[in-house]
Backbone bond lengths (Angstrom), bond angles and torsions (degrees), N, CA, C in turn:
res aa  C-N    CA-C-N  psi(-1)  N-CA   C-N-CA  omega(-1)  CA-C   N-CA-C  phi
1 X - - - 1.460 - - 1.523 111.54 -
2 X 1.363 115.97 -43.19 1.453 119.89 -178.83 1.526 110.88 -63.38
3 X 1.339 116.30 -39.59 1.457 119.67 179.06 1.525 110.76 -64.74
4 X 1.328 117.28 -38.08 1.459 120.85 178.69 1.535 110.90 -63.02
5 X 1.330 116.47 -42.72 1.454 120.05 178.73 1.521 111.19 -65.33
6 X 1.324 116.70 -37.66 1.457 120.61 179.91 1.520 110.97 -66.77
7 X 1.325 116.68 -35.83 1.461 120.27 -179.79 1.528 112.13 -68.35
8 X 1.314 117.45 -20.75 1.464 119.93 178.67 1.526 112.29 -74.45
9 X 1.328 117.55 -18.43 1.464 121.77 177.45 1.527 108.43 -88.58
10 X 1.321 117.18 132.20 1.462 121.27 177.01 1.526 108.56 -85.08
11 X 1.329 115.50 117.65 1.456 121.86 -174.00 1.529 108.93 -112.66
12 X 1.317 117.00 114.91 1.462 122.94 -169.40 1.524 109.56 -128.07
13 X 1.335 116.67 121.62 1.458 122.03 179.44 1.519 110.18 -107.00
14 X 1.328 115.98 136.87 1.461 121.72 173.48 1.529 107.58 -99.75
15 X 1.337 116.70 129.78 1.450 120.54 -176.37 1.515 113.10 -138.84
16 X 1.322 114.92 166.47 1.460 122.34 178.24 1.518 108.15 -168.50
17 X 1.325 116.51 162.16 1.459 120.72 170.50 1.522 110.94 -116.08
18 X 1.322 117.27 14.37 1.464 121.04 175.96 1.523 108.21 -138.95
19 X 1.309 116.38 132.31 1.451 120.06 -179.85 1.525 112.58 -76.00
20 X 1.328 115.23 152.33 1.450 120.80 171.66 1.513 119.50 91.05
21 X 1.354 120.72 7.89 1.463 118.37 -179.85 1.526 114.33 -85.88
22 X 1.326 118.67 1.67 1.461 120.81 179.42 1.512 113.63 95.93
23 X 1.317 117.15 24.59 1.470 121.22 -176.54 1.523 111.81 -62.93
24 X 1.328 116.68 -53.05 1.461 119.90 -177.56 1.519 111.00 -64.99
25 X 1.326 116.79 -40.28 1.464 120.09 179.32 1.516 111.24 -62.49
26 X 1.335 116.54 -43.04 1.466 120.01 179.97 1.519 110.97 -66.44
27 X 1.322 116.71 -41.90 1.470 119.95 178.00 1.527 110.66 -63.53
28 X 1.319 116.87 -45.79 1.456 121.17 -177.76 1.521 110.69 -58.29
29 X 1.317 117.11 -41.50 1.450 120.23 -179.89 1.520 112.69 -74.68
30 X 1.334 116.69 -32.03 1.461 119.84 175.75 1.529 110.59 -63.04
31 X 1.335 116.61 -48.88 1.467 118.61 179.84 1.523 110.80 -67.19
32 X 1.345 116.42 -30.31 1.463 118.78 177.19 1.507 112.59 -63.33
33 X 1.329 116.29 -40.82 1.468 120.45 177.94 1.526 110.62 -67.07
34 X 1.324 116.77 -47.68 1.467 120.56 -176.12 1.523 111.78 -66.40
35 X 1.332 116.89 -33.68 1.466 120.57 -178.27 1.523 112.46 -72.07
36 X 1.313 117.37 -6.35 1.461 119.40 173.00 1.526 110.71 -63.85
37 X 1.342 116.07 -30.07 1.474 119.46 -174.28 1.522 114.02 -129.94
38 X 1.341 118.28 -15.86 1.463 120.96 -175.06 1.523 110.57 -127.52
39 X 1.342 115.84 158.50 1.460 120.67 172.49 1.523 108.92 -79.01
40 X 1.323 116.16 125.18 1.459 121.98 -174.78 1.527 109.38 -129.80
41 X 1.321 116.20 137.56 1.457 122.35 171.57 1.521 108.30 -113.57
42 X 1.327 116.88 127.64 1.461 122.14 175.42 1.517 108.62 -109.46
43 X 1.330 116.23 122.78 1.462 122.61 -178.74 1.518 108.29 -104.31
44 X 1.321 116.87 121.91 1.463 121.75 179.94 1.525 108.64 -95.46
45 X 1.339 115.62 106.09 1.468 120.54 179.11 1.518 111.89 -105.49
46 X 1.315 117.54 15.19 1.455 123.11 179.58 1.527 109.11 -98.28
47 X 1.346 119.16 120.71 1.466 120.61 -179.99 1.525 114.10 -59.68
48 X 1.332 118.07 -16.33 1.463 120.30 175.14 1.522 112.12 -76.08
49 X 1.317 117.32 -12.14 1.462 127.17 173.95 1.539 115.02 48.84
50 X 1.335 118.08 34.05 1.463 120.24 179.92 1.520 112.35 -65.57
51 X 1.328 117.27 -38.93 1.460 119.80 177.80 1.525 110.55 -61.80
52 X 1.314 116.06 -39.14 1.471 121.27 179.59 1.524 111.09 -62.77
53 X 1.326 116.57 -49.43 1.465 119.51 -178.28 1.519 112.12 -71.04
54 X 1.337 116.61 -32.13 1.467 119.04 177.12 1.524 111.65 -63.69
55 X 1.326 116.50 -26.42 1.463 120.65 176.93 1.524 112.04 -83.55
56 X 1.333 116.76 2.75 1.453 120.35 176.65 1.516 114.80 85.02
57 X 1.333 117.33 16.03 1.463 121.40 -178.30 1.524 109.62 -88.35
58 X 1.315 116.40 133.23 1.462 122.57 -179.00 1.528 109.48 -84.26
59 X 1.336 116.10 104.36 1.462 119.78 -176.67 1.525 111.86 -76.13
60 X 1.330 117.13 -8.31 1.470 119.44 177.51 1.530 112.31 -86.20
61 X 1.310 117.40 -5.46 1.466 121.46 178.86 1.533 109.29 -63.61
62 X 1.324 118.70 117.57 1.481 119.91 -176.54 1.522 113.71 -67.53
63 X 1.319 117.54 -16.07 1.466 121.11 -177.59 1.528 113.41 -94.35
64 X 1.315 116.69 -4.14 1.462 119.44 -176.30 1.530 110.13 -73.23
65 X 1.315 116.25 137.47 1.459 121.66 173.28 1.525 108.51 -102.02
66 X 1.311 116.71 143.38 1.456 121.81 -172.12 1.525 110.68 -131.79
67 X 1.317 114.77 -175.30 1.468 120.58 177.21 1.528 111.27 -59.10
68 X 1.310 116.55 -28.64 1.467 119.87 176.23 1.526 110.91 -56.91
69 X 1.330 116.92 -39.67 1.458 120.37 -179.08 1.521 111.79 -67.81
70 X 1.328 117.01 -28.07 1.460 120.20 176.04 1.518 109.99 -65.60
71 X 1.338 116.33 -46.96 1.462 120.65 -175.76 1.524 112.86 -75.77
72 X 1.313 117.43 -36.20 1.464 119.77 -173.17 1.528 113.66 -96.54
73 X 1.324 117.15 -32.68 1.460 120.00 -170.63 1.522 114.65 -120.84
74 X 1.329 116.66 2.24 1.459 119.37 179.20 1.515 113.80 65.75
75 X 1.342 116.89 32.64 1.466 120.80 -179.99 1.523 110.66 -61.28
76 X 1.320 116.61 150.00 1.461 121.77 179.65 1.524 110.50 -86.50
77 X 1.327 115.67 163.99 1.461 120.56 178.69 1.522 110.98 -60.28
78 X 1.304 116.90 -41.41 1.467 120.36 -179.09 1.522 111.44 -63.14
79 X 1.328 117.26 -31.25 1.459 121.27 -179.54 1.523 112.62 -75.18
80 X 1.330 117.91 -33.37 1.472 119.50 -170.30 1.522 114.16 -104.11
81 X 1.322 118.63 -21.32 1.464 120.37 -176.61 1.523 110.55 -81.85
82 X 1.318 116.04 129.15 1.466 122.44 177.31 1.520 107.80 -96.75
83 X 1.300 116.32 121.21 1.454 121.27 -174.73 1.522 110.79 -86.11
84 X 1.313 115.51 129.59 1.468 125.02 171.09 1.530 113.53 47.93
85 X 1.351 118.61 56.95 1.463 118.80 178.12 1.531 113.16 -68.07
86 X 1.348 116.84 -20.75 1.462 121.38 177.44 1.524 107.77 -104.44
87 X 1.307 117.34 113.36 1.464 120.85 -173.07 1.520 112.20 -61.98
88 X 1.346 117.20 -32.45 1.469 120.07 -179.97 1.519 112.85 -72.56
89 X 1.351 116.51 -15.27 1.464 121.16 -179.16 1.526 109.60 -127.74
90 X 1.318 117.70 73.98 1.471 120.48 -176.69 1.521 113.74 -65.77
91 X 1.341 117.82 -16.85 1.467 120.72 179.24 1.521 112.97 -83.65
92 X 1.324 117.46 -3.25 1.465 120.82 -176.82 1.521 110.92 -104.11
93 X 1.342 116.50 119.33 1.459 123.00 174.81 1.524 109.27 -110.00
94 X 1.332 115.82 155.62 1.463 121.41 -175.98 1.522 110.19 -127.27
95 X 1.331 116.07 134.61 1.455 121.48 165.75 1.521 105.46 -102.63
96 X 1.346 118.49 106.31 1.462 121.31 -168.70 1.520 113.43 -75.57
97 X 1.338 113.60 164.61 1.457 121.13 178.52 1.520 110.48 -105.58
98 X 1.325 114.47 177.01 1.459 121.83 178.99 1.516 108.72 -144.77
99 X 1.324 116.31 143.46 1.466 119.70 176.96 1.526 110.70 -62.92
100 X 1.320 116.84 -20.60 1.461 120.85 -178.66 1.526 112.91 -80.31
101 X 1.343 117.12 2.05 1.465 119.37 171.99 1.525 111.21 -59.93
102 X 1.337 116.96 -26.17 1.464 119.30 177.87 1.526 110.78 -62.26
103 X 1.327 117.20 -35.65 1.468 120.74 176.51 1.525 111.14 -75.16
104 X 1.321 116.53 -30.93 1.468 120.83 179.03 1.525 110.99 -60.73
105 X 1.333 116.83 -37.40 1.464 120.80 177.60 1.520 110.67 -51.47
106 X 1.333 115.92 -45.11 1.466 120.46 -177.57 1.524 110.88 -69.51
107 X 1.325 116.98 -37.37 1.462 120.76 -174.95 1.526 113.05 -70.14
108 X 1.334 116.99 -29.45 1.464 118.27 -175.43 1.521 113.69 -99.43
109 X 1.333 117.22 -5.34 1.454 119.49 -170.40 1.526 112.61 -63.72
110 X 1.320 118.28 -26.89 1.462 120.89 -178.66 1.526 113.90 -99.52
111 X 1.331 117.25 5.38 1.457 120.41 -179.89 1.524 111.01 -77.11
112 X 1.312 116.61 144.36 1.450 120.12 173.45 1.526 111.04 -69.19
113 X 1.336 116.16 139.19 1.460 119.88 -179.06 1.514 113.46 63.71
114 X 1.335 116.67 29.84 1.469 120.71 -173.14 1.529 113.51 -62.78
115 X 1.341 117.02 -28.11 1.469 119.03 -179.70 1.525 112.41 -74.53
116 X 1.333 117.15 -11.15 1.460 121.49 -176.02 1.531 113.14 -103.55
117 X 1.330 117.41 4.17 1.466 119.79 -173.54 1.527 111.03 -59.05
118 X 1.321 117.36 -47.96 1.473 118.21 -176.24 1.522 111.33 -74.28
119 X 1.314 117.65 -35.26 1.456 119.25 177.13 1.527 110.02 -62.86
120 X 1.325 116.98 -38.38 1.473 120.77 176.03 1.527 110.90 -64.90
121 X 1.337 116.12 -36.72 1.467 120.22 175.97 1.525 110.61 -59.98
122 X 1.324 117.17 -43.17 1.464 120.42 178.78 1.524 110.90 -62.82
123 X 1.317 116.43 -44.66 1.470 120.28 -179.18 1.523 110.87 -65.37
124 X 1.329 116.54 -46.07 1.466 120.68 -177.04 1.527 112.43 -65.51
125 X 1.338 116.94 -24.73 1.469 121.17 -176.29 1.523 112.76 -112.28
126 X 1.333 116.34 22.08 1.460 119.33 -174.77 1.529 112.47 -62.78
127 X 1.304 118.81 -31.01 1.462 120.09 179.07 1.526 111.43 -62.03
128 X 1.314 116.62 -31.57 1.460 120.85 177.10 1.531 111.36 -84.94
129 X 1.329 116.57 -36.09 1.465 121.11 -172.63 1.527 113.89 -85.45
130 X 1.314 117.97 -16.16 1.465 120.27 -172.48 1.527 113.29 -64.51
131 X 1.311 118.33 -12.64 1.466 121.41 178.81 1.525 112.43 -74.24
132 X 1.344 117.32 -18.58 1.467 120.21 -176.36 1.522 110.91 -82.71
133 X 1.332 115.11 138.02 1.467 120.41 173.31 1.529 109.82 -81.81
134 X 1.333 116.63 -36.29 1.458 122.27 -178.92 1.522 110.38 -132.13
135 X 1.335 115.41 143.20 1.458 121.93 165.07 1.524 107.28 -123.23
136 X 1.326 116.11 120.13 1.463 121.66 178.07 1.524 109.61 -107.00
137 X 1.332 115.85 146.18 1.456 121.53 -178.81 1.527 109.64 -123.96
138 X 1.320 116.23 127.15 1.462 121.15 171.21 1.523 108.18 -99.30
139 X 1.329 117.01 136.64 1.459 121.59 -177.53 1.520 109.90 -129.63
140 X 1.325 116.31 168.74 1.459 119.99 173.56 1.526 109.69 -102.13
141 X 1.335 117.76 167.53 1.474 119.49 -171.35 1.529 113.88 -77.28
142 X 1.313 116.40 74.01 1.459 120.97 171.09 1.521 109.31 -159.57
143 X 1.314 115.97 173.26 1.465 121.64 175.89 1.526 109.41 -120.80
144 X 1.344 115.58 44.38 1.454 121.31 175.77 1.512 111.69 -73.51
145 X 1.315 116.61 -173.51 1.452 121.04 -171.15 1.526 113.02 -67.83
146 X 1.341 117.72 -36.85 1.462 119.43 177.35 1.517 110.07 -62.32
147 X 1.331 116.75 -48.39 1.460 119.86 -178.60 1.517 112.29 -68.11
148 X 1.323 117.62 -33.52 1.469 119.09 174.92 1.523 110.13 -60.41
149 X 1.315 117.18 -39.89 1.457 120.94 175.23 1.519 111.30 -59.10
150 X 1.334 115.98 -45.75 1.464 120.60 -176.70 1.521 110.69 -66.44
151 X 1.332 116.98 -48.20 1.459 120.01 -177.50 1.525 111.58 -67.92
152 X 1.316 116.91 -30.13 1.455 120.84 176.39 1.533 110.93 -69.48
153 X 1.327 116.80 -33.50 1.465 120.84 -179.49 1.524 112.34 -80.66
154 X 1.318 117.83 -19.99 1.472 121.74 -173.74 1.522 111.78 -80.51
155 X 1.331 114.90 143.22 1.464 119.89 170.45 1.519 110.39 -72.28
156 X 1.340 115.24 -39.34 1.461 121.13 -175.09 1.518 110.20 -135.47
157 X 1.333 115.85 141.01 1.455 122.38 171.98 1.519 108.33 -110.36
158 X 1.317 116.11 128.08 1.458 121.94 176.08 1.525 107.43 -108.23
159 X 1.319 116.48 114.97 1.458 120.72 177.05 1.520 109.23 -82.59
160 X 1.321 115.78 137.31 1.464 120.83 179.77 1.519 108.07 -119.84
161 X 1.328 114.99 127.58 1.454 121.45 -178.08 1.519 108.26 -136.84
162 X 1.314 116.86 167.99 1.458 119.39 164.16 1.522 107.22 -111.87
163 X 1.315 116.13 175.58 1.459 118.59 -176.58 1.521 108.66 -90.49
164 X 1.331 113.49 80.87 1.458 122.26 172.76 1.512 107.22 -144.87
165 X 1.308 116.95 152.60 1.463 119.68 -175.62 1.523 111.43 -62.37
166 X 1.336 117.44 -38.98 1.466 119.82 -179.73 1.518 111.59 -65.13
167 X 1.330 116.81 -41.30 1.457 120.43 -177.95 1.526 111.44 -70.17
168 X 1.323 116.93 -42.01 1.465 120.51 177.21 1.522 109.95 -61.96
169 X 1.331 116.80 -40.74 1.461 120.57 176.97 1.519 110.53 -61.65
170 X 1.341 116.86 -37.92 1.451 120.59 177.68 1.517 112.23 -61.25
171 X 1.345 116.50 -39.34 1.463 120.15 177.22 1.524 111.13 -64.13
172 X 1.331 115.82 -40.94 1.461 119.47 179.02 1.529 111.03 -65.60
173 X 1.339 116.98 -41.53 1.458 120.58 178.05 1.525 111.00 -63.20
174 X 1.332 116.23 -40.07 1.467 119.76 178.42 1.521 109.91 -57.40
175 X 1.314 116.61 -49.40 1.460 120.71 -177.57 1.522 110.72 -60.25
176 X 1.343 116.44 -43.08 1.462 120.05 -178.92 1.529 111.45 -65.63
177 X 1.325 117.24 -43.99 1.459 120.54 -178.85 1.521 111.96 -69.76
178 X 1.338 116.18 -42.57 1.460 118.98 -179.56 1.525 110.98 -67.30
179 X 1.312 117.63 -29.17 1.470 120.99 176.89 1.526 110.09 -57.67
180 X 1.321 116.08 -43.89 1.467 120.60 -179.82 1.525 111.36 -69.64
181 X 1.328 116.45 -45.13 1.466 120.59 -177.25 1.517 110.95 -64.39
182 X 1.341 116.28 -47.03 1.460 118.89 -175.83 1.534 110.99 -66.61
183 X 1.330 117.69 -30.02 1.470 119.30 176.62 1.522 109.63 -63.94
184 X 1.340 117.08 -40.88 1.459 120.32 177.98 1.535 111.35 -63.92
185 X 1.319 116.04 -31.51 1.469 120.97 179.70 1.526 112.07 -87.82
186 X 1.343 116.40 -3.71 1.464 121.85 -174.64 1.533 110.51 56.42
187 X 1.324 114.80 42.37 1.465 122.31 179.40 1.517 108.71 -98.36
188 X 1.316 117.41 134.61 1.458 120.55 178.37 1.523 110.41 -67.92
189 X 1.321 116.03 158.83 1.466 121.92 -178.52 1.519 109.59 -62.73
190 X 1.333 118.05 114.18 1.456 120.68 -175.85 1.523 114.13 -122.12
191 X 1.342 117.51 12.80 1.461 119.57 171.78 1.519 107.56 -76.00
192 X 1.326 116.27 112.57 1.461 119.92 -166.05 1.514 114.74 -112.08
193 X 1.331 118.77 -20.77 1.461 118.24 -173.38 1.514 110.79 -159.99
194 X 1.319 114.63 157.02 1.456 122.65 174.04 1.519 108.62 -126.97
195 X 1.323 115.79 125.52 1.468 121.03 174.98 1.521 108.07 -109.70
196 X 1.326 116.94 126.40 1.453 122.01 178.44 1.525 109.13 -108.44
197 X 1.309 115.39 115.30 1.457 122.10 -178.15 1.527 112.29 -92.99
198 X 1.337 114.48 167.39 1.465 123.00 169.73 1.527 113.13 56.29
199 X 1.308 115.60 46.52 1.457 120.28 177.28 1.525 109.59 -71.26
200 X 1.312 116.36 124.78 1.461 122.29 176.12 1.522 107.14 -114.52
201 X 1.331 116.20 110.25 1.455 120.68 -172.62 1.527 112.84 -71.84
202 X 1.319 117.21 -0.98 1.459 120.60 174.93 1.520 112.26 -85.17
203 X 1.334 117.39 -11.75 1.460 120.24 -174.82 1.524 111.86 -96.60
204 X 1.330 114.38 150.03 1.465 120.26 179.62 1.524 111.09 -65.96
205 X 1.335 117.01 -39.20 1.464 120.19 -177.21 1.520 111.93 -63.12
206 X 1.325 117.45 -38.44 1.458 119.93 177.38 1.524 110.98 -60.61
207 X 1.314 116.82 -44.95 1.470 119.72 179.83 1.523 111.14 -66.87
208 X 1.310 117.04 -34.34 1.469 119.48 176.67 1.523 110.90 -65.06
209 X 1.328 115.70 -39.59 1.462 119.22 178.10 1.521 110.79 -65.72
210 X 1.314 117.59 -37.01 1.474 120.97 177.90 1.516 110.32 -62.89
211 X 1.332 116.36 -38.94 1.462 120.36 -179.22 1.530 110.61 -73.03
212 X 1.346 116.22 -38.37 1.463 121.13 -175.95 1.521 111.89 -66.77
213 X 1.353 116.17 -41.31 1.454 120.70 -174.58 1.509 111.21 -113.93
214 X 1.327 115.15 141.80 1.449 118.47 158.46 1.524 105.41 -72.82
215 X 1.297 117.91 136.50 1.458 117.88 -165.75 1.512 112.32 -130.88
216 X 1.313 112.50 157.43 1.462 121.98 167.51 1.510 105.89 -93.93
217 X 1.307 118.54 116.08 1.451 121.11 -172.09 1.514 110.40 -113.03
218 X 1.310 117.06 119.23 1.447 120.78 172.99 1.527 109.16 -150.97
219 X 1.341 116.79 76.06 1.464 118.89 -176.33 1.518 112.41 -75.49
220 X 1.331 115.72 146.46 1.452 122.49 169.41 1.522 107.97 -119.85
221 X 1.303 118.36 148.84 1.466 120.41 -174.52 1.523 112.12 -74.95
222 X 1.325 115.02 154.40 1.450 121.73 177.46 1.531 108.77 -85.11
223 X 1.333 115.94 78.18 1.458 122.10 -175.86 1.517 110.84 -111.99
224 X 1.346 118.01 156.53 1.468 119.67 177.20 1.520 113.17 -55.65
225 X 1.331 117.80 -33.27 1.471 119.59 -178.65 1.517 111.70 -66.02
226 X 1.341 117.83 -23.96 1.458 120.15 178.80 1.520 112.10 -85.13
227 X 1.329 117.08 -3.28 1.464 120.76 -179.22 1.518 112.23 -110.35
228 X 1.305 117.90 -10.40 1.461 121.27 -173.41 1.522 113.38 -97.15
229 X 1.332 117.73 7.29 1.454 119.00 -172.43 1.508 113.52 -76.37
230 X 1.343 118.35 -23.18 1.457 119.88 -171.03 1.521 112.62 -57.90
231 X 1.312 116.26 -52.27 1.453 118.70 -176.16 1.516 112.02 -82.80
232 X 1.319 116.42 -1.18 1.459 119.40 178.14 1.514 112.49 -80.82
233 X 1.329 116.97 -9.09 1.455 120.27 175.28 1.509 114.19 79.25
234 X 1.322 118.60 15.20 1.463 119.89 176.66 1.515 108.62 -149.99
235 X 1.320 115.55 166.12 1.452 119.31 -178.06 1.517 110.54 -75.78
236 X 1.306 114.30 162.17 1.455 120.53 -176.08 1.520 112.30 -65.02
237 X 1.340 117.16 -18.44 1.464 119.43 -175.86 1.522 111.39 -58.57
238 X 1.326 117.95 -33.80 1.457 120.26 -179.35 1.528 111.33 -68.00
239 X 1.329 116.17 -29.31 1.458 119.94 -175.64 1.521 112.47 -93.20
240 X 1.340 116.29 -19.41 1.455 119.88 -174.23 1.515 113.25 -101.39
241 X 1.316 118.25 6.18 1.459 121.27 -171.69 1.524 112.77 -59.98
242 X 1.323 117.16 -30.31 1.468 119.46 -176.61 1.521 112.96 -95.59
243 X 1.347 117.76 1.52 1.457 120.84 -174.85 1.524 110.31 -77.95
244 X 1.305 115.98 128.33 1.465 121.82 172.76 1.523 107.28 -133.72
245 X 1.316 116.78 128.11 1.447 119.46 -172.91 1.513 110.25 -133.44
246 X 1.322 115.61 166.52 1.448 121.63 178.67 1.512 111.65 -104.31
247 X 1.326 115.99 -169.94 1.452 121.58 -173.37 1.516 112.79 -68.00
248 X 1.320 119.00 -24.52 1.442 120.67 -173.37 1.510 114.72 -81.42
249 X 1.323 118.63 -3.82 1.459 120.81 -174.20 1.520 111.08 -75.00
250 X 1.306 114.82 145.01 1.456 119.47 172.53 1.521 108.58 -77.63
251 X 1.313 116.21 139.23 1.456 119.63 -175.23 1.515 111.70 -71.81
252 X 1.319 116.06 142.14 1.460 121.52 174.45 1.520 109.20 -103.82
253 X 1.321 117.62 -160.15 1.458 119.96 -167.90 1.517 114.70 -83.84
254 X 1.319 119.30 -19.71 1.458 119.05 -171.47 1.521 111.86 -99.14
255 X 1.326 116.01 120.41 1.457 121.84 179.47 1.522 110.51 43.76
256 X 1.318 115.50 64.19 1.456 120.76 -168.35 1.509 113.21 -73.87
257 X 1.308 116.20 -168.87 1.453 121.12 -159.54 1.515 114.84 -58.75
258 X 1.317 118.33 -32.09 1.448 118.68 -176.37 1.528 111.74 -129.91
259 X 1.298 115.99 129.34 1.459 121.58 168.59 1.517 107.19 -131.53
260 X 1.312 116.92 124.42 1.462 121.01 179.24 1.516 108.73 -112.41
261 X 1.331 119.01 88.08 1.456 120.11 -173.41 1.520 113.01 -91.16
262 X 1.301 116.61 143.76 1.459 120.70 165.91 1.518 108.68 -101.13
263 X 1.324 116.34 -51.16 1.463 120.20 179.36 1.510 107.25 -155.04
264 X 1.324 117.99 88.10 1.452 121.65 -172.96 1.518 110.28 -81.91
265 X 1.329 116.38 48.64 1.471 123.73 171.36 1.517 113.43 50.89
266 X 1.326 117.35 30.44 1.456 120.14 174.52 1.511 115.36 82.98
267 X 1.326 118.56 9.16 1.457 119.30 178.06 1.526 110.09 -66.92
268 X 1.311 116.73 136.22 1.451 121.81 -178.10 1.524 109.02 -96.61
269 X 1.342 116.74 86.01 1.450 120.12 -177.43 1.527 112.05 -68.94
270 X 1.334 117.36 -27.06 1.466 118.79 177.36 1.521 110.37 -62.42
271 X 1.331 115.85 -43.70 1.458 119.84 179.34 1.522 110.69 -65.46
272 X 1.324 116.28 -39.32 1.460 120.42 178.33 1.525 110.41 -64.37
273 X 1.342 115.88 -44.55 1.456 119.46 179.22 1.521 111.28 -61.83
274 X 1.316 115.97 -40.30 1.458 120.21 178.57 1.522 111.06 -63.01
275 X 1.337 115.78 -40.36 1.453 119.74 179.54 1.521 111.78 -64.70
276 X 1.328 115.23 -32.70 1.462 119.21 179.02 1.519 112.31 -79.31
277 X 1.315 117.38 -17.63 1.451 120.57 -177.97 1.511 113.35 72.40
278 X 1.333 117.60 24.64 1.458 121.06 -177.88 1.517 110.39 -105.59
279 X 1.334 117.75 150.12 1.464 120.14 178.17 1.515 110.99 -68.00
280 X 1.303 117.07 146.44 1.457 119.58 -178.58 1.527 109.58 -148.93
281 X 1.334 115.16 140.67 1.457 121.43 172.01 1.516 107.24 -128.69
282 X 1.302 117.02 138.07 1.459 120.65 -169.48 1.521 110.97 -119.99
283 X 1.327 115.46 127.77 1.450 121.57 167.78 1.512 107.13 -143.77
284 X 1.325 117.53 151.20 1.451 121.49 -179.67 1.519 110.22 -99.47
285 X 1.329 115.11 149.15 1.462 119.53 179.44 1.512 109.84 -149.81
286 X 1.328 115.56 175.16 1.451 120.53 -179.82 1.505 112.55 -85.54
287 X 1.330 114.77 -167.45 1.450 121.52 -176.71 1.524 110.26 -102.64
288 X 1.306 115.45 147.22 1.448 119.84 -178.49 1.527 110.24 -63.84
289 X 1.323 116.16 135.69 1.448 120.80 172.85 1.511 115.44 75.89
290 X 1.352 117.37 1.10 1.460 117.76 -177.39 1.532 108.05 -123.29
291 X 1.287 117.38 -114.53 1.448 120.47 -175.10 1.513 109.03 -133.30
292 X 1.297 116.41 166.59 1.457 119.77 179.54 1.511 110.07 -64.84
293 X 1.342 115.67 137.83 1.461 120.34 178.08 1.505 111.19 -80.43
294 X 1.300 114.65 174.13 1.471 121.49 179.49 1.500 109.45 -109.75
């Protein structure tokens, strides 16, 4: 019964093997859009805790419980989840991170069943978590034990890259490495989408990517208003609703120029695009470095 309830929640992890492609920003804005109408939990598994601070949570509070407490102390969901830290988004809850997650990696590495710790947390706390329609996970660029837990618990992994050779290579390396790890865990293939940020239509690589993939195109301009949302306490969707741009615009952080989805866990991007008032054209494509999607 508990497994059935857990399967009803859409669990989506954002990952990368290269820092700086806009992963946290894209995730933050995705949950901001969805939390307009649905109950959403965002789990910050990045020791840099940017998602946590972007939600206005004070990580210096000595009484705060974080993801570290889940892995090390068996904390419950009710103990660690902070409800509605952003007043404009009461449907969005946060499970915060801690810089000390880096030490947690070392502490759990020799535990039996260490890759299942977070999945067990979800099962054990399903009575509390079953109210959420979505659980999103932010991660840092590695495949260490914390992230293996997150990716193992996720239904779908969304890789986030920018349009640079190093970043694209990082996405390919992620897929290759996770293929080996997930086989050991007997986990089904859950890499579901690739988001390419910061498309600059003046560059040759951007045009090559357009030719290589059939794409979901919804560019937003690189304007100061798209960069000031962090300290405003809400996602960029509230500020970008009136933005309409043409093909020549440089992509910003929200639903950027290219998305190549195979199965984005049921997210309705058409509805999101409509809510933003931005032009959108939709085509499906495969994943970079692997095989054509269905």
